[in-house]
C-alpha positions, -999 to 999 in steps of 0.1 A, spaced: 209 895 -223 195 869 -246 190 844 -217 168 868 -197 130 868 -195 112 901 -194 96 909 -161 61 900 -173 72 864 -183 87 858 -149 56 871 -132 34 849 -155 53 818 -145 51 827 -107 14 836 -110 5 803 -128 26 784 -103 8 800 -74 -26 793 -90 -16 757 -96 -7 752 -59 -40 768 -46 -63 749 -69 -46 715 -66 -44 717 -28 -81 705 -22 -72 671 -36 -50 664 -6 -79 666 18 -102 636 22 -140 631 27 -161 628 58 -187 600 61 -219 621 63 -257 620 65 -277 644 44 -313 652 53 -337 671 29 -375 675 28 -396 657 2 -424 683 7 -426 716 -12 -414 736 18 -377 733 27 -364 724 62 -364 755 85 -339 764 112 -361 753 141 -365 718 124 -327 717 119 -321 724 156 -345 696 166 -328 672 142 -294 681 157 -307 674 192 -321 641 180 -288 630 166 -271 638 199 -294 613 217 -279 585 196 -247 588 215 -222 591 186 -198 621 182 -208 645 155 -178 660 137 -198 689 122 -234 698 117 -242 721 87 -275 737 76 -276 754 42 -303 760 16 -329 740 35 -306 709 37 -288 694 67 -254 677 64 -240 659 95 -204 648 94 -190 619 113 -156 603 122 -163 569 107 -187 549 86 -202 530 116 -214 562 132 -227 574 99 -248 542 93 -261 542 129 -274 578 127 -289 573 92 -309 543 104 -321 562 134 -332 593 114 -351 571 88 -371 554 116 -378 587 134 -385 611 106 -408 591 82 -414 596 45 -416 634 46 -378 635 47 -350 620 26 -321 606 46 -291 599 24 -256 587 30 -228 609 15 -191 615 15 -186 652 21 -153 669 11 -131 683 39 -117 712 19 -109 742 43 -132 772 41 -104 795 28 -99 773 -2 -137 770 -8 -139 809 -6 -118 812 -37 -137 784 -55 -110 757 -50 -125 723 -50 -112 687 -53 -116 668 -85 -146 645 -87 -137 609 -86 -155 585 -110 -172 552 -101 -141 531 -105 -120 553 -81 -145 563 -54 -168 533 -55 -206 536 -59 -234 521 -80 -241 517 -117 -277 513 -130 -289 507 -165 -326 517 -168 -349 508 -197 -377 532 -206 -410 516 -214 -416 532 -248 -449 513 -254 -462 528 -221 -453 563 -233 -472 558 -265 -502 542 -246 -504 572 -222 -506 596 -252 -532 575 -269 -553 574 -236 -550 612 -234 -561 616 -270 -591 593 -263 -602 614 -234 -597 646 -253 -617 633 -282 -646 624 -260 -645 659 -244 -643 676 -278 -673 657 -291 -693 666 -260 -683 703 -263 -693 703 -300 -726 686 -290 -719 658 -315 -737 625 -307 -715 594 -307 -718 558 -297 -683 551 -286 -647 564 -286 -624 534 -280 -589 522 -287 -586 491 -309 -554 477 -325 -535 509 -325 -564 531 -337 -588 553 -318 -621 544 -334 -649 570 -332 -684 557 -339 -711 583 -344 -748 579 -339 -755 594 -373 -733 593 -404 -745 629 -411 -722 642 -384 -691 628 -401 -682 660 -420 -685 680 -388 -662 654 -370 -636 656 -398 -637 694 -395 -632 691 -357 -603 667 -362 -586 690 -387 -589 720 -364 -579 705 -330 -562 672 -337 -540 679 -367 -511 657 -355 -533 626 -358 -535 605 -390 -571 601 -401 -585 569 -418 -621 566 -432 -632 530 -431 -661 515 -451 -685 521 -423 -700 556 -429 -706 563 -392 -669 557 -382 -637 576 -383 -604 560 -372 -575 581 -360 -540 571 -349 -507 587 -339 -485 596 -369 -451 579 -372 -434 613 -367 -454 620 -335 -447 585 -322 -410 590 -327 -412 624 -309 -431 608 -280 -404 582 -275 -376 607 -279 -393 630 -254 -399 601 -230 -361 594 -227 -350 630 -226 -377 639 -200 -368 609 -179 -331 619 -180 -340 654 -167 -362 639 -139 -336 614 -129 -309 640 -127 -331 661 -104 -339 630 -83 -303 619 -77 -296 654 -61 -315 641 -31 -288 614 -27 -261 641 -23 -240 627 -52 -212 650 -62 -210 641 -99 -236 617 -111 -233 604 -147 -267 602 -164 -265 594 -201 -287 579 -228 -276 546 -242 -292 534 -274 -328 544 -281 -346 534 -249 -320 530 -222 -304 554 -196 -272 548 -178 -269 562 -143 -237 561 -123 -237 574 -87 -201 577 -74 -197 577 -36 -232 564 -30 -232 537 -3 -270 533 2 -278 514 -30 -313 504 -18 -323 540 -13 -308 549 -47 -330 522 -64 -361 536 -47 -354 571 -59 -347 560 -95 -375 535 -97 -402 559 -85 -426 571 -112 -446 603 -106 -472 625 -122 -491 657 -114 -528 665 -115 -548 698 -112 -582 694 -95 -608 718 -82 -613 719 -44 -647 707 -32 -660 736 -11 -696 725 -11 -692 696 13 -678 694 49 -642 681 48 -644 669 84 -674 648 76 -656 634 46 -626 626 68 -648 606 91 -657 583 63 -686 600 45 -670 611 12 -695 626 -13 -700 610 -47 -679 628 -72 -652 638 -47 -621 623 -32 -603 628 1 -566 638 0 -541 651 25 -521 683 21 -484 687 28 -491 692 65 -512 661 67 -545 679 69 -576 665 51 -587 682 19 -617 673 -4 -611 675 -41 -632 670 -72 -627 636 -89 -626 653 -123 -590 660 -134 -585 693 -152 -550 689 -166 -521 665 -158 -484 671 -156 -476 658 -191 -496 688 -205 -473 713 -188 -446 725 -212 -428 750 -189 -428 763 -154 -406 789 -136 -406 805 -102 -411 843 -97 -432 868 -78 -467 883 -84 -476 919 -86 -477 921 -48 -442 906 -45 -455 872 -32 -438 840 -44 -455 824 -74 -450 799 -102 -455 808 -139 -469 778 -158 -474 771 -196 -497 744 -209 -499 727 -243 -529 733 -266 -552 706 -252 -544 715 -216 -549 752 -223 -584 745 -237 -594 724 -206 -580 751 -182 -598 779 -200 -632 761 -198 -627 753 -161 -616 788 -150 -645 805 -169 -669 791 -143 -645 789 -113 -632 824 -106 -627 829 -69 -626 791 -62 -596 772 -50 -577 748 -72 -552 721 -60 -521 705 -74 -518 668 -65 -484 651 -67 -487 613 -73 -458 589 -68 -456 552 -77 -428 538 -55 -415 504 -66 -399 483 -39 -385 447 -41 -393 424 -12 -384 387 -7 -414 365 -1 -410 328 4 -375 330 -10 -386 348 -42 -382 385 -50 -415 403 -55 -419 438 -68 -443 459 -47 -458 491 -62 -472 517 -38 -492 548 -48 -486 579 -27 -507 610 -34 -501 645 -18 -517 679 -23 -486 701 -26 -503 734 -33 -538 750 -32 -544 785 -48 -574 806 -55 -583 812 -92 -580 850 -97 -593 852 -133 -599 833 -165 -567 818 -180 -557 790 -203 -522 785 -218 -502 806 -193 -512 813 -157 -497 820 -123 -500 799 -92 -498 819 -59 -504 811 -22 -469 797 -17 -451 801 17 -417 811 4 -395 816 -27 -379 782 -19 -413 765 -21 -419 783 -54 -386 770 -68 -394 735 -56 -429 735 -70 -417 748 -104 -391 720 -105 -418 694 -98 -440 709 -125 -412 710 -150 -397 676 -143 -418 659 -117 -436 635 -139 -418 607 -156 -429 606 -192 -428 568 -191 -421 541 -165 -385 528 -162 -372 494 -151 -337 487 -137 -323 460 -161 -287 461 -148 -271 469 -115 -234 469 -105 -218 480 -73 -182 491 -69 -171 490 -33 -151 518 -17 -122 494 -9 -119 484 -46 -121 521 -55 -93 529 -30 -72 501 -45 -76 516 -80 -66 550 -66 -35 535 -50 -25 516 -81 -31 546 -103 -10 569 -80 17 544 -77 20 539 -115 24 577 -119 49 580 -90 70 551 -102 70 565 -138 79 599 -125 108 585 -105 121 565 -134 120 596 -157 137 617 -130 166 593 -125 172 590 -162 170 627 -169 193 637 -141 218 609 -149 218 618 -186 215 656 -186 229 665 -151 217 700 -140 196 704 -171 179 671 -162 170 687 -128 155 717 -147 135 692 -168 123 672 -138 112 704 -119 93 715 -150 77 681 -153 66 683 -116 50 717 -122 33 703 -153 16 676 -132 7 703 -106 -9 725 -133 -27 695 -148 -43 686 -115 -52 722 -108 -68 726 -143 -89 694 -138 -99 707 -104 -109 741 -117 -130 725 -144 -145 701 -118 -138 672 -142 -144 637 -131 -112 617 -127 -116 580 -137 -90 552 -140 -86 559 -177 -80 596 -167 -52 585 -144 -37 565 -174 -40 598 -193 -19 615 -166 8 588 -168 9 592 -206 11 630 -203 41 626 -179 58 605 -205 50 628 -234 58 660 -215 94 650 -210 98 647 -248 99 685 -252 127 688 -227 146 660 -243 143 679 -277 155 711 -261 184 695 -242 196 676 -273 194 707 -294 216 726 -269 241 697 -269 242 698 -307 248 736 -308 277 731 -283 292 704 -305 289 728 -334 311 753 -316 286 778 -301 293 794 -268 272 781 -239 250 812 -237 243 811 -274 237 774 -273 210 778 -246 193 805 -266 195 786 -299 184 753 -283 151 768 -270 144 789 -301 151 761 -327 134 733 -307 102 753 -303 89 747 -338 94 709 -335 77 709 -300 47 728 -314 43 704 -344 45 673 -323 21 686 -296 -4 700 -321 -8 666 -338 -13 649 -305 -38 676 -295 -58 670 -327 -59 633 -319 -70 641 -283 -98 665 -295 -110 638 -319 -112 613 -291 -131 637 -269 -156 646 -296 -162 611 -309 -158 591 -278 -180 586 -248 -177 578 -211 -141 567 -200 -127 576 -235 -138 612 -231 -123 613 -196 -90 600 -210 -91 625 -239 -98 655 -216 -68 647 -194 -46 642 -225 -56 675 -241 -51 695 -209 -18 677 -203 -5 686 -237 -12 723 -231 3 723 -196 34 704 -208 41 729 -235 39 757 -210 61 739 -184 87 726 -209 91 759 -227 84 786 -201 91 770 -167 123 752 -177 137 782 -195 129 804 -165 149 781 -143 178 780 -168 178 818 -171 177 821 -133 209 799 -130 229 808 -161 214 841 -173 233 862 -147 267 847 -154 287 870 -176 314 845 -184 299 811 -191 325 785 -200 305 752 -198 271 738 -191 261 709 -169 244 690 -197 
């Protein structure tokens, strides 16, 4: 009975094999060329709008493979790329700037597999095709924005303290405050120590002046925040493109790498990434007639805007707080169960908001979303960058009471609108402008060629190993090859369950894993042959071969696993992808070589009472 597995081990092998089949199956299904439509407004697309869009698509005269509407987004699937491009162009012309129309490749995994969470592996840029951008963050602009904000805040603080001054102006990296009387200088220093502690203070020879500037520590933090904030914003923006697994990483101190696998519309991707945005809180002007203002008679001190439905709205020119003073925002409900957004401001923003709300209870306040869209056009044979400013009022709410650092915005139409607004408030404003300094495109045909070459290399390698193992070890070679096939199945299933991104180096990792995995079976088979030569009976030789080879297999695989973990921790990009495949492959190969192959051997030889020889 030494060559029999207990029931639980046999069940374990069968269960793992079944799970491997289920979770590797989605990789056999392809993708549909699709068009994704989402709203750029705070409110998501509703069912009646989706029905209208579906009717509009039918008028184009192309067959629609499937039309899906989920979570306020539309996904229309088509049979080929030509139909996809035709419908995308039609929808962009018809729907205007309030909707994002993006090209996508949607997986065709059956519903029953999606119901158990089985999804295909994501394919990297080199396999699926797509676009690669390298963005440079304008660090000087980030510092300048902060200096401008401090300049305005200093003027406001001096007015609030009723301190007379001649000027507050930036000059050569300093914010120079010139007072009307040198006697106010101690009071100014006290004010700076109380409300502007992060600034470095310099007292020049002029008795009526104080110079302040950003400290080196704060300047470093501003630059660090600018990059991290922009990464967060860019990650949210590329969701509009329907990208399955975007890669957005920091490179160096001031650059961000963006890879968008599967994206076909590179022009639209550049528009999304190159857009800068910010937010402003302003009071609504309720004292003047908005219709009269819309006809061209805008009062002094007010500005005319449009809300999310295109209706005119009159706002005060004075800005209360801007988006860079918001430190946190989350969606929720108020005491009456209505959708709301909970907002937290920094110290300066809180002081401004407190002062405004003290005199404005019961009055409406608006949130203005401002975008700077950058587009490149060819004029007289030369590329010219055109910058367009777009301003929209995305929310208007009534001030219910005095608040400062934390407050709640209500008056929203739905929980979805609350979630969208909180997202805009958290990450709607780029901390600094970005420029695209490098762009590369990998075509789908090149990606498909890489997939074909990668698959062929693995298949040819597997066939070569199979022929050698069967020729050299006979039936035990068959056991080894079956275990090796199950190893590849489990590796693909594990990568699919982890939703890992498979790249060309990852496919090289699979090929290497196949070669390494057979080593364990070679060790076992050679050990069995050695025990037979030493005079052991066939049954005892099988048992001894597996038992005595196990320690050697563990040692060799653990050292390889340590190297793989080191690659994963210290590497980046493709190196980490290779290391991930290698580490998972080592674990699956140990299971298949020891458990699966022995289960097969036990099934064939374990029930034979009189065993005279082995086919090895």
